[in-house]
VMD Tcl script that builds the backbone (N, CA, C; Angstrom):
set m [mol new atoms 492]
animate dup $m
set s [atomselect $m all]
$s set {name element resname resid chain x y z} {
  {N N UNK 1 A -28.690 13.681 27.442}
  {CA C UNK 1 A -28.335 12.288 27.625}
  {C C UNK 1 A -26.818 12.100 27.601}
  {N N UNK 2 A -26.202 12.339 26.457}
  {CA C UNK 2 A -24.767 12.114 26.350}
  {C C UNK 2 A -24.107 13.276 25.627}
  {N N UNK 3 A -22.857 13.526 25.975}
  {CA C UNK 3 A -22.108 14.604 25.350}
  {C C UNK 3 A -21.201 14.086 24.242}
  {N N UNK 4 A -21.321 12.817 23.905}
  {CA C UNK 4 A -20.480 12.215 22.882}
  {C C UNK 4 A -20.927 12.643 21.495}
  {N N UNK 5 A -19.959 12.781 20.585}
  {CA C UNK 5 A -20.301 13.107 19.207}
  {C C UNK 5 A -20.892 11.873 18.522}
  {N N UNK 6 A -21.548 12.107 17.418}
  {CA C UNK 6 A -22.130 11.002 16.657}
  {C C UNK 6 A -21.038 10.026 16.209}
  {N N UNK 7 A -19.885 10.559 15.845}
  {CA C UNK 7 A -18.757 9.722 15.421}
  {C C UNK 7 A -18.278 8.824 16.563}
  {N N UNK 8 A -18.182 9.401 17.769}
  {CA C UNK 8 A -17.785 8.614 18.944}
  {C C UNK 8 A -18.786 7.506 19.223}
  {N N UNK 9 A -20.071 7.840 19.124}
  {CA C UNK 9 A -21.113 6.847 19.381}
  {C C UNK 9 A -21.042 5.721 18.351}
  {N N UNK 10 A -20.801 6.074 17.098}
  {CA C UNK 10 A -20.676 5.050 16.057}
  {C C UNK 10 A -19.470 4.150 16.314}
  {N N UNK 11 A -18.347 4.750 16.730}
  {CA C UNK 11 A -17.154 3.956 17.050}
  {C C UNK 11 A -17.426 3.011 18.214}
  {N N UNK 12 A -18.098 3.523 19.244}
  {CA C UNK 12 A -18.433 2.691 20.395}
  {C C UNK 12 A -19.398 1.577 20.008}
  {N N UNK 13 A -20.330 1.884 19.129}
  {CA C UNK 13 A -21.284 0.874 18.667}
  {C C UNK 13 A -20.547 -0.263 17.947}
  {N N UNK 14 A -19.545 0.098 17.159}
  {CA C UNK 14 A -18.766 -0.913 16.443}
  {C C UNK 14 A -18.046 -1.846 17.417}
  {N N UNK 15 A -17.434 -1.268 18.439}
  {CA C UNK 15 A -16.752 -2.082 19.452}
  {C C UNK 15 A -17.776 -2.929 20.211}
  {N N UNK 16 A -18.894 -2.311 20.578}
  {CA C UNK 16 A -19.947 -3.035 21.285}
  {C C UNK 16 A -20.427 -4.236 20.462}
  {N N UNK 17 A -20.641 -4.020 19.171}
  {CA C UNK 17 A -21.117 -5.102 18.312}
  {C C UNK 17 A -20.128 -6.264 18.270}
  {N N UNK 18 A -18.835 -5.960 18.294}
  {CA C UNK 18 A -17.834 -7.033 18.340}
  {C C UNK 18 A -17.936 -7.823 19.644}
  {N N UNK 19 A -18.050 -7.122 20.749}
  {CA C UNK 19 A -18.168 -7.807 22.038}
  {C C UNK 19 A -19.481 -8.578 22.124}
  {N N UNK 20 A -20.534 -7.993 21.589}
  {CA C UNK 20 A -21.830 -8.671 21.575}
  {C C UNK 20 A -21.758 -9.931 20.716}
  {N N UNK 21 A -21.048 -9.866 19.607}
  {CA C UNK 21 A -20.868 -11.031 18.736}
  {C C UNK 21 A -20.210 -12.173 19.514}
  {N N UNK 22 A -19.169 -11.847 20.287}
  {CA C UNK 22 A -18.459 -12.865 21.059}
  {C C UNK 22 A -19.325 -13.420 22.185}
  {N N UNK 23 A -20.295 -12.623 22.652}
  {CA C UNK 23 A -21.159 -13.041 23.752}
  {C C UNK 23 A -22.466 -13.669 23.283}
  {N N UNK 24 A -22.633 -13.880 21.992}
  {CA C UNK 24 A -23.814 -14.578 21.522}
  {C C UNK 24 A -24.876 -13.733 20.859}
  {N N UNK 25 A -24.562 -12.504 20.516}
  {CA C UNK 25 A -25.492 -11.616 19.811}
  {C C UNK 25 A -26.840 -11.459 20.513}
  {N N UNK 26 A -26.788 -11.189 21.801}
  {CA C UNK 26 A -28.028 -10.991 22.552}
  {C C UNK 26 A -28.260 -9.524 22.896}
  {N N UNK 27 A -27.409 -8.629 22.353}
  {CA C UNK 27 A -27.557 -7.201 22.625}
  {C C UNK 27 A -26.996 -6.778 23.968}
  {N N UNK 28 A -26.200 -7.655 24.588}
  {CA C UNK 28 A -25.622 -7.386 25.909}
  {C C UNK 28 A -24.148 -7.756 25.926}
  {N N UNK 29 A -23.402 -7.048 26.770}
  {CA C UNK 29 A -21.989 -7.367 26.994}
  {C C UNK 29 A -21.830 -7.712 28.464}
  {N N UNK 30 A -21.148 -8.810 28.734}
  {CA C UNK 30 A -20.931 -9.245 30.110}
  {C C UNK 30 A -20.136 -8.204 30.891}
  {N N UNK 31 A -20.513 -8.012 32.139}
  {CA C UNK 31 A -19.846 -7.051 33.003}
  {C C UNK 31 A -18.368 -7.312 33.180}
  {N N UNK 32 A -17.976 -8.564 33.156}
  {CA C UNK 32 A -16.570 -8.916 33.345}
  {C C UNK 32 A -15.697 -8.372 32.208}
  {N N UNK 33 A -16.321 -8.036 31.083}
  {CA C UNK 33 A -15.582 -7.565 29.913}
  {C C UNK 33 A -15.602 -6.049 29.741}
  {N N UNK 34 A -16.153 -5.345 30.707}
  {CA C UNK 34 A -16.278 -3.883 30.583}
  {C C UNK 34 A -14.917 -3.203 30.453}
  {N N UNK 35 A -13.960 -3.617 31.258}
  {CA C UNK 35 A -12.612 -3.034 31.165}
  {C C UNK 35 A -12.017 -3.238 29.782}
  {N N UNK 36 A -12.163 -4.449 29.238}
  {CA C UNK 36 A -11.657 -4.737 27.897}
  {C C UNK 36 A -12.392 -3.907 26.854}
  {N N UNK 37 A -13.704 -3.792 27.008}
  {CA C UNK 37 A -14.495 -2.972 26.091}
  {C C UNK 37 A -13.970 -1.533 26.078}
  {N N UNK 38 A -13.741 -0.974 27.266}
  {CA C UNK 38 A -13.267 0.403 27.359}
  {C C UNK 38 A -11.893 0.564 26.733}
  {N N UNK 39 A -11.003 -0.392 26.980}
  {CA C UNK 39 A -9.660 -0.314 26.408}
  {C C UNK 39 A -9.710 -0.418 24.883}
  {N N UNK 40 A -10.578 -1.260 24.364}
  {CA C UNK 40 A -10.744 -1.366 22.907}
  {C C UNK 40 A -11.379 -0.109 22.325}
  {N N UNK 41 A -12.026 0.670 23.162}
  {CA C UNK 41 A -12.675 1.910 22.733}
  {C C UNK 41 A -11.741 3.111 22.807}
  {N N UNK 42 A -10.489 2.871 23.168}
  {CA C UNK 42 A -9.498 3.939 23.130}
  {C C UNK 42 A -9.196 4.619 24.444}
  {N N UNK 43 A -9.775 4.163 25.544}
  {CA C UNK 43 A -9.422 4.708 26.849}
  {C C UNK 43 A -8.657 3.633 27.612}
  {N N UNK 44 A -7.927 4.025 28.621}
  {CA C UNK 44 A -7.094 3.073 29.332}
  {C C UNK 44 A -7.345 3.139 30.831}
  {N N UNK 45 A -8.513 2.682 31.270}
  {CA C UNK 45 A -8.828 2.780 32.696}
  {C C UNK 45 A -8.104 1.721 33.523}
  {N N UNK 46 A -7.833 2.057 34.762}
  {CA C UNK 46 A -7.315 1.063 35.685}
  {C C UNK 46 A -8.470 0.168 36.119}
  {N N UNK 47 A -8.127 -0.951 36.678}
  {CA C UNK 47 A -9.163 -1.865 37.166}
  {C C UNK 47 A -9.983 -1.181 38.250}
  {N N UNK 48 A -9.307 -0.452 39.136}
  {CA C UNK 48 A -10.030 0.214 40.222}
  {C C UNK 48 A -10.970 1.301 39.694}
  {N N UNK 49 A -10.587 1.993 38.621}
  {CA C UNK 49 A -11.464 3.012 38.035}
  {C C UNK 49 A -12.709 2.358 37.431}
  {N N UNK 50 A -12.540 1.239 36.747}
  {CA C UNK 50 A -13.696 0.537 36.176}
  {C C UNK 50 A -14.646 0.123 37.299}
  {N N UNK 51 A -14.089 -0.412 38.374}
  {CA C UNK 51 A -14.929 -0.827 39.505}
  {C C UNK 51 A -15.690 0.368 40.079}
  {N N UNK 52 A -15.005 1.499 40.205}
  {CA C UNK 52 A -15.629 2.697 40.778}
  {C C UNK 52 A -16.754 3.215 39.886}
  {N N UNK 53 A -16.506 3.282 38.601}
  {CA C UNK 53 A -17.470 3.857 37.668}
  {C C UNK 53 A -18.735 3.002 37.550}
  {N N UNK 54 A -18.589 1.690 37.605}
  {CA C UNK 54 A -19.773 0.830 37.480}
  {C C UNK 54 A -20.435 0.568 38.825}
  {N N UNK 55 A -19.827 1.047 39.915}
  {CA C UNK 55 A -20.429 0.877 41.237}
  {C C UNK 55 A -20.283 -0.524 41.792}
  {N N UNK 56 A -19.163 -1.163 41.494}
  {CA C UNK 56 A -18.936 -2.522 41.979}
  {C C UNK 56 A -18.674 -2.513 43.486}
  {N N UNK 57 A -19.051 -3.579 44.173}
  {CA C UNK 57 A -18.792 -3.674 45.615}
  {C C UNK 57 A -17.289 -3.696 45.915}
  {N N UNK 58 A -16.912 -3.255 47.104}
  {CA C UNK 58 A -15.501 -3.223 47.507}
  {C C UNK 58 A -14.951 -4.623 47.783}
  {N N UNK 59 A -15.775 -5.486 48.365}
  {CA C UNK 59 A -15.360 -6.840 48.696}
  {C C UNK 59 A -15.029 -7.604 47.411}
  {N N UNK 60 A -13.838 -8.216 47.357}
  {CA C UNK 60 A -13.385 -8.894 46.142}
  {C C UNK 60 A -14.317 -10.014 45.705}
  {N N UNK 61 A -14.809 -10.791 46.637}
  {CA C UNK 61 A -15.684 -11.911 46.295}
  {C C UNK 61 A -17.010 -11.406 45.721}
  {N N UNK 62 A -17.588 -10.405 46.382}
  {CA C UNK 62 A -18.842 -9.838 45.886}
  {C C UNK 62 A -18.622 -9.103 44.566}
  {N N UNK 63 A -17.445 -8.494 44.408}
  {CA C UNK 63 A -17.123 -7.788 43.170}
  {C C UNK 63 A -17.073 -8.782 42.005}
  {N N UNK 64 A -16.444 -9.926 42.213}
  {CA C UNK 64 A -16.367 -10.943 41.165}
  {C C UNK 64 A -17.766 -11.432 40.802}
  {N N UNK 65 A -18.593 -11.621 41.792}
  {CA C UNK 65 A -19.973 -12.059 41.560}
  {C C UNK 65 A -20.737 -10.973 40.787}
  {N N UNK 66 A -20.546 -9.705 41.184}
  {CA C UNK 66 A -21.203 -8.568 40.533}
  {C C UNK 66 A -20.877 -8.541 39.041}
  {N N UNK 67 A -19.583 -8.615 38.713}
  {CA C UNK 67 A -19.180 -8.559 37.313}
  {C C UNK 67 A -19.605 -9.802 36.555}
  {N N UNK 68 A -19.642 -10.942 37.219}
  {CA C UNK 68 A -20.029 -12.182 36.561}
  {C C UNK 68 A -21.502 -12.262 36.219}
  {N N UNK 69 A -22.333 -11.553 36.975}
  {CA C UNK 69 A -23.778 -11.626 36.761}
  {C C UNK 69 A -24.336 -10.460 35.958}
  {N N UNK 70 A -23.673 -9.337 35.993}
  {CA C UNK 70 A -24.194 -8.117 35.350}
  {C C UNK 70 A -23.913 -8.125 33.851}
  {N N UNK 71 A -24.898 -7.694 33.077}
  {CA C UNK 71 A -24.732 -7.508 31.641}
  {C C UNK 71 A -25.207 -6.107 31.281}
  {N N UNK 72 A -24.584 -5.532 30.256}
  {CA C UNK 72 A -24.862 -4.142 29.906}
  {C C UNK 72 A -25.376 -4.021 28.476}
  {N N UNK 73 A -26.405 -3.168 28.311}
  {CA C UNK 73 A -26.878 -2.785 26.984}
  {C C UNK 73 A -25.966 -1.665 26.487}
  {N N UNK 74 A -26.008 -1.403 25.202}
  {CA C UNK 74 A -25.172 -0.359 24.617}
  {C C UNK 74 A -25.419 0.987 25.291}
  {N N UNK 75 A -26.668 1.321 25.506}
  {CA C UNK 75 A -27.024 2.622 26.093}
  {C C UNK 75 A -26.480 2.761 27.514}
  {N N UNK 76 A -26.331 1.653 28.225}
  {CA C UNK 76 A -25.798 1.689 29.588}
  {C C UNK 76 A -24.287 1.914 29.596}
  {N N UNK 77 A -23.628 1.563 28.511}
  {CA C UNK 77 A -22.178 1.710 28.444}
  {C C UNK 77 A -21.736 3.129 28.095}
  {N N UNK 78 A -22.600 3.898 27.466}
  {CA C UNK 78 A -22.228 5.260 27.073}
  {C C UNK 78 A -21.839 6.130 28.268}
  {N N UNK 79 A -22.644 6.189 29.352}
  {CA C UNK 79 A -22.226 7.013 30.497}
  {C C UNK 79 A -20.968 6.461 31.189}
  {N N UNK 80 A -20.787 5.144 31.147}
  {CA C UNK 80 A -19.578 4.546 31.729}
  {C C UNK 80 A -18.357 4.999 30.929}
  {N N UNK 81 A -18.465 4.934 29.606}
  {CA C UNK 81 A -17.381 5.394 28.742}
  {C C UNK 81 A -17.073 6.863 28.990}
  {N N UNK 82 A -18.122 7.675 29.063}
  {CA C UNK 82 A -17.932 9.120 29.297}
  {C C UNK 82 A -17.200 9.381 30.609}
  {N N UNK 83 A -17.611 8.686 31.672}
  {CA C UNK 83 A -16.987 8.890 32.982}
  {C C UNK 83 A -15.519 8.500 32.958}
  {N N UNK 84 A -15.216 7.400 32.314}
  {CA C UNK 84 A -13.816 6.949 32.237}
  {C C UNK 84 A -13.012 7.881 31.345}
  {N N UNK 85 A -13.614 8.332 30.261}
  {CA C UNK 85 A -12.924 9.217 29.319}
  {C C UNK 85 A -12.595 10.572 29.946}
  {N N UNK 86 A -13.407 11.010 30.912}
  {CA C UNK 86 A -13.169 12.291 31.582}
  {C C UNK 86 A -12.102 12.194 32.664}
  {N N UNK 87 A -11.772 10.985 33.092}
  {CA C UNK 87 A -10.788 10.788 34.161}
  {C C UNK 87 A -9.432 11.317 33.707}
  {N N UNK 88 A -8.832 12.160 34.516}
  {CA C UNK 88 A -7.557 12.764 34.138}
  {C C UNK 88 A -6.408 12.376 35.054}
  {N N UNK 89 A -6.659 11.545 36.039}
  {CA C UNK 89 A -5.618 11.181 36.998}
  {C C UNK 89 A -4.742 10.050 36.455}
  {N N UNK 90 A -3.936 10.373 35.441}
  {CA C UNK 90 A -3.108 9.353 34.814}
  {C C UNK 90 A -1.626 9.549 35.082}
  {N N UNK 91 A -1.260 10.612 35.745}
  {CA C UNK 91 A 0.154 10.884 35.984}
  {C C UNK 91 A 0.740 11.680 34.828}
  {N N UNK 92 A 1.704 12.505 35.142}
  {CA C UNK 92 A 2.334 13.331 34.117}
  {C C UNK 92 A 3.712 12.779 33.796}
  {N N UNK 93 A 4.284 13.289 32.738}
  {CA C UNK 93 A 5.639 12.903 32.357}
  {C C UNK 93 A 6.599 13.156 33.518}
  {N N UNK 94 A 6.448 14.304 34.164}
  {CA C UNK 94 A 7.323 14.645 35.294}
  {C C UNK 94 A 7.156 13.658 36.454}
  {N N UNK 95 A 5.922 13.217 36.697}
  {CA C UNK 95 A 5.678 12.221 37.754}
  {C C UNK 95 A 6.456 10.940 37.478}
  {N N UNK 96 A 6.369 10.471 36.246}
  {CA C UNK 96 A 7.038 9.223 35.887}
  {C C UNK 96 A 8.556 9.389 35.888}
  {N N UNK 97 A 9.039 10.531 35.437}
  {CA C UNK 97 A 10.496 10.784 35.469}
  {C C UNK 97 A 11.006 10.731 36.903}
  {N N UNK 98 A 10.281 11.356 37.802}
  {CA C UNK 98 A 10.684 11.360 39.212}
  {C C UNK 98 A 10.714 9.945 39.776}
  {N N UNK 99 A 9.728 9.170 39.423}
  {CA C UNK 99 A 9.665 7.783 39.881}
  {C C UNK 99 A 10.872 6.988 39.385}
  {N N UNK 100 A 11.164 7.083 38.108}
  {CA C UNK 100 A 12.274 6.315 37.543}
  {C C UNK 100 A 13.632 6.801 38.048}
  {N N UNK 101 A 13.728 8.089 38.379}
  {CA C UNK 101 A 14.996 8.616 38.893}
  {C C UNK 101 A 15.418 7.930 40.180}
  {N N UNK 102 A 14.451 7.438 40.948}
  {CA C UNK 102 A 14.804 6.757 42.198}
  {C C UNK 102 A 15.583 5.472 41.936}
  {N N UNK 103 A 15.455 4.915 40.743}
  {CA C UNK 103 A 16.186 3.697 40.391}
  {C C UNK 103 A 17.470 3.986 39.622}
  {N N UNK 104 A 17.676 5.239 39.278}
  {CA C UNK 104 A 18.860 5.652 38.513}
  {C C UNK 104 A 19.982 6.007 39.489}
  {N N UNK 105 A 20.724 4.995 39.898}
  {CA C UNK 105 A 21.753 5.181 40.941}
  {C C UNK 105 A 22.863 6.141 40.536}
  {N N UNK 106 A 23.204 6.155 39.263}
  {CA C UNK 106 A 24.320 6.979 38.803}
  {C C UNK 106 A 23.872 8.315 38.217}
  {N N UNK 107 A 22.574 8.531 38.114}
  {CA C UNK 107 A 22.063 9.797 37.586}
  {C C UNK 107 A 22.364 10.019 36.115}
  {N N UNK 108 A 22.492 8.944 35.353}
  {CA C UNK 108 A 22.857 9.030 33.946}
  {C C UNK 108 A 21.665 8.902 32.996}
  {N N UNK 109 A 20.453 8.684 33.557}
  {CA C UNK 109 A 19.276 8.551 32.707}
  {C C UNK 109 A 18.989 7.117 32.291}
  {N N UNK 110 A 19.660 6.160 32.918}
  {CA C UNK 110 A 19.467 4.749 32.596}
  {C C UNK 110 A 19.101 3.968 33.846}
  {N N UNK 111 A 18.250 2.958 33.662}
  {CA C UNK 111 A 17.964 2.023 34.744}
  {C C UNK 111 A 17.950 0.615 34.174}
  {N N UNK 112 A 18.110 -0.330 35.043}
  {CA C UNK 112 A 18.138 -1.725 34.651}
  {C C UNK 112 A 16.779 -2.154 34.102}
  {N N UNK 113 A 16.821 -2.855 33.001}
  {CA C UNK 113 A 15.594 -3.397 32.413}
  {C C UNK 113 A 14.916 -4.344 33.395}
  {N N UNK 114 A 15.703 -5.079 34.140}
  {CA C UNK 114 A 15.154 -6.011 35.131}
  {C C UNK 114 A 14.394 -5.258 36.226}
  {N N UNK 115 A 14.903 -4.084 36.627}
  {CA C UNK 115 A 14.203 -3.287 37.637}
  {C C UNK 115 A 12.877 -2.758 37.102}
  {N N UNK 116 A 12.860 -2.336 35.847}
  {CA C UNK 116 A 11.613 -1.860 35.247}
  {C C UNK 116 A 10.588 -2.990 35.241}
  {N N UNK 117 A 11.026 -4.168 34.857}
  {CA C UNK 117 A 10.134 -5.334 34.827}
  {C C UNK 117 A 9.629 -5.659 36.236}
  {N N UNK 118 A 10.508 -5.582 37.216}
  {CA C UNK 118 A 10.121 -5.867 38.600}
  {C C UNK 118 A 9.087 -4.855 39.090}
  {N N UNK 119 A 9.291 -3.584 38.816}
  {CA C UNK 119 A 8.357 -2.547 39.252}
  {C C UNK 119 A 7.003 -2.719 38.568}
  {N N UNK 120 A 7.001 -2.946 37.269}
  {CA C UNK 120 A 5.739 -3.108 36.541}
  {C C UNK 120 A 4.979 -4.345 36.988}
  {N N UNK 121 A 5.709 -5.360 37.422}
  {CA C UNK 121 A 5.067 -6.601 37.828}
  {C C UNK 121 A 4.698 -6.690 39.292}
  {N N UNK 122 A 5.147 -5.717 40.100}
  {CA C UNK 122 A 4.899 -5.865 41.533}
  {C C UNK 122 A 4.299 -4.645 42.217}
  {N N UNK 123 A 4.273 -3.492 41.589}
  {CA C UNK 123 A 3.732 -2.290 42.227}
  {C C UNK 123 A 2.485 -1.801 41.505}
  {N N UNK 124 A 1.598 -1.152 42.246}
  {CA C UNK 124 A 0.384 -0.592 41.647}
  {C C UNK 124 A -0.493 -1.681 41.074}
  {N N UNK 125 A -0.996 -1.445 39.872}
  {CA C UNK 125 A -1.769 -2.483 39.178}
  {C C UNK 125 A -0.762 -3.411 38.525}
  {N N UNK 126 A -0.540 -4.527 39.165}
  {CA C UNK 126 A 0.502 -5.458 38.732}
  {C C UNK 126 A 0.227 -5.993 37.333}
  {N N UNK 127 A 1.271 -5.978 36.505}
  {CA C UNK 127 A 1.167 -6.504 35.160}
  {C C UNK 127 A 1.757 -7.904 35.107}
  {N N UNK 128 A 1.260 -8.710 34.186}
  {CA C UNK 128 A 1.807 -10.053 33.989}
  {C C UNK 128 A 3.076 -9.949 33.149}
  {N N UNK 129 A 3.841 -11.014 33.100}
  {CA C UNK 129 A 5.042 -11.048 32.271}
  {C C UNK 129 A 4.689 -10.798 30.801}
  {N N UNK 130 A 3.577 -11.369 30.355}
  {CA C UNK 130 A 3.152 -11.186 28.965}
  {C C UNK 130 A 2.845 -9.714 28.702}
  {N N UNK 131 A 2.138 -9.048 29.620}
  {CA C UNK 131 A 1.815 -7.625 29.454}
  {C C UNK 131 A 3.085 -6.774 29.450}
  {N N UNK 132 A 4.026 -7.112 30.309}
  {CA C UNK 132 A 5.296 -6.372 30.350}
  {C C UNK 132 A 6.054 -6.564 29.048}
  {N N UNK 133 A 6.099 -7.799 28.555}
  {CA C UNK 133 A 6.762 -8.066 27.266}
  {C C UNK 133 A 6.098 -7.272 26.145}
  {N N UNK 134 A 4.760 -7.164 26.179}
  {CA C UNK 134 A 4.048 -6.396 25.160}
  {C C UNK 134 A 4.429 -4.921 25.211}
  {N N UNK 135 A 4.552 -4.378 26.406}
  {CA C UNK 135 A 4.946 -2.971 26.547}
  {C C UNK 135 A 6.327 -2.758 25.945}
  {N N UNK 136 A 7.263 -3.642 26.263}
  {CA C UNK 136 A 8.611 -3.511 25.721}
  {C C UNK 136 A 8.598 -3.661 24.195}
  {N N UNK 137 A 7.752 -4.558 23.694}
  {CA C UNK 137 A 7.661 -4.760 22.245}
  {C C UNK 137 A 7.040 -3.547 21.570}
  {N N UNK 138 A 5.908 -3.049 22.106}
  {CA C UNK 138 A 5.210 -1.916 21.513}
  {C C UNK 138 A 6.046 -0.643 21.532}
  {N N UNK 139 A 6.852 -0.484 22.576}
  {CA C UNK 139 A 7.683 0.719 22.678}
  {C C UNK 139 A 9.034 0.535 22.004}
  {N N UNK 140 A 9.245 -0.652 21.449}
  {CA C UNK 140 A 10.511 -0.982 20.794}
  {C C UNK 140 A 11.695 -0.685 21.712}
  {N N UNK 141 A 11.551 -1.038 22.968}
  {CA C UNK 141 A 12.577 -0.796 23.968}
  {C C UNK 141 A 13.656 -1.865 23.864}
  {N N UNK 142 A 14.884 -1.411 23.734}
  {CA C UNK 142 A 16.027 -2.316 23.636}
  {C C UNK 142 A 17.014 -1.989 24.754}
  {N N UNK 143 A 17.595 -3.030 25.307}
  {CA C UNK 143 A 18.604 -2.857 26.358}
  {C C UNK 143 A 19.960 -2.549 25.723}
  {N N UNK 144 A 20.793 -1.813 26.478}
  {CA C UNK 144 A 22.167 -1.631 26.025}
  {C C UNK 144 A 22.966 -2.877 26.423}
  {N N UNK 145 A 24.257 -2.847 26.220}
  {CA C UNK 145 A 25.091 -4.014 26.510}
  {C C UNK 145 A 25.112 -4.394 27.986}
  {N N UNK 146 A 24.766 -3.453 28.855}
  {CA C UNK 146 A 24.762 -3.709 30.295}
  {C C UNK 146 A 23.372 -4.049 30.832}
  {N N UNK 147 A 22.390 -4.178 29.951}
  {CA C UNK 147 A 21.033 -4.528 30.373}
  {C C UNK 147 A 20.220 -3.347 30.862}
  {N N UNK 148 A 20.619 -2.137 30.484}
  {CA C UNK 148 A 19.920 -0.921 30.922}
  {C C UNK 148 A 19.109 -0.325 29.779}
  {N N UNK 149 A 18.117 0.479 30.152}
  {CA C UNK 149 A 17.340 1.222 29.167}
  {C C UNK 149 A 17.333 2.696 29.541}
  {N N UNK 150 A 17.189 3.554 28.525}
  {CA C UNK 150 A 17.078 4.997 28.756}
  {C C UNK 150 A 15.622 5.268 29.129}
  {N N UNK 151 A 15.383 5.572 30.400}
  {CA C UNK 151 A 14.008 5.641 30.873}
  {C C UNK 151 A 13.224 6.829 30.348}
  {N N UNK 152 A 13.859 7.922 29.993}
  {CA C UNK 152 A 13.120 9.067 29.445}
  {C C UNK 152 A 12.443 8.679 28.130}
  {N N UNK 153 A 13.177 7.988 27.258}
  {CA C UNK 153 A 12.598 7.531 25.994}
  {C C UNK 153 A 11.476 6.525 26.237}
  {N N UNK 154 A 11.706 5.621 27.198}
  {CA C UNK 154 A 10.711 4.605 27.524}
  {C C UNK 154 A 9.409 5.262 27.992}
  {N N UNK 155 A 9.505 6.248 28.879}
  {CA C UNK 155 A 8.316 6.934 29.396}
  {C C UNK 155 A 7.562 7.628 28.275}
  {N N UNK 156 A 8.294 8.326 27.393}
  {CA C UNK 156 A 7.653 9.024 26.272}
  {C C UNK 156 A 6.879 8.050 25.384}
  {N N UNK 157 A 7.490 6.918 25.104}
  {CA C UNK 157 A 6.840 5.932 24.236}
  {C C UNK 157 A 5.621 5.317 24.912}
  {N N UNK 158 A 5.715 5.032 26.189}
  {CA C UNK 158 A 4.580 4.455 26.913}
  {C C UNK 158 A 3.434 5.455 26.968}
  {N N UNK 159 A 3.745 6.696 27.248}
  {CA C UNK 159 A 2.686 7.713 27.340}
  {C C UNK 159 A 2.045 7.994 25.984}
  {N N UNK 160 A 2.782 7.787 24.904}
  {CA C UNK 160 A 2.230 7.992 23.559}
  {C C UNK 160 A 1.273 6.874 23.186}
  {N N UNK 161 A 1.386 5.722 23.841}
  {CA C UNK 161 A 0.518 4.596 23.550}
  {C C UNK 161 A 1.028 3.767 22.392}
  {N N UNK 162 A 0.363 2.636 22.140}
  {CA C UNK 162 A 0.786 1.776 21.029}
  {C C UNK 162 A 0.674 2.500 19.689}
  {N N UNK 163 A 1.598 2.203 18.798}
  {CA C UNK 163 A 1.531 2.790 17.453}
  {C C UNK 163 A 0.312 2.259 16.729}
  {N N UNK 164 A -0.301 3.091 15.935}
  {CA C UNK 164 A -1.518 2.682 15.212}
  {C C UNK 164 A -1.181 2.243 13.817}
}
mol reanalyze $m
mol bondsrecalc $m
mol representation Tube
mol addrep $m
């Protein structure tokens, strides 16, 4: 059935119970909350990965309807969690360094904080201003006097995840 350890299953059950509590204690979690459930369970899937793993339709309108109507039992979420947890296409430190180097005009290891915010808010899975502010807060990223940040440190902190 599942390759998860008993400890993992217990942790997932705890998160599931919290989501179930918010949804009315009916033993189900709304499909629209699956991404949040997974993130609270310690994995960080992209929106497109969540859609792929649950088999959501490609059409945005039908996808919204799919997530709005579908509800999941705990047992149905275990294989979804496993599939997302096995996903390894997250990018490497070297990938991110190469990306940030394109914005480092002087080759000094610094880029404008405003450029980082612009990239995070407009490319790939676009983040909101609040999400970007949270990343800067969680990574304790501070600008120098010229409004720049050392991107190598920023990447390391982001890849390490929020402090526990």
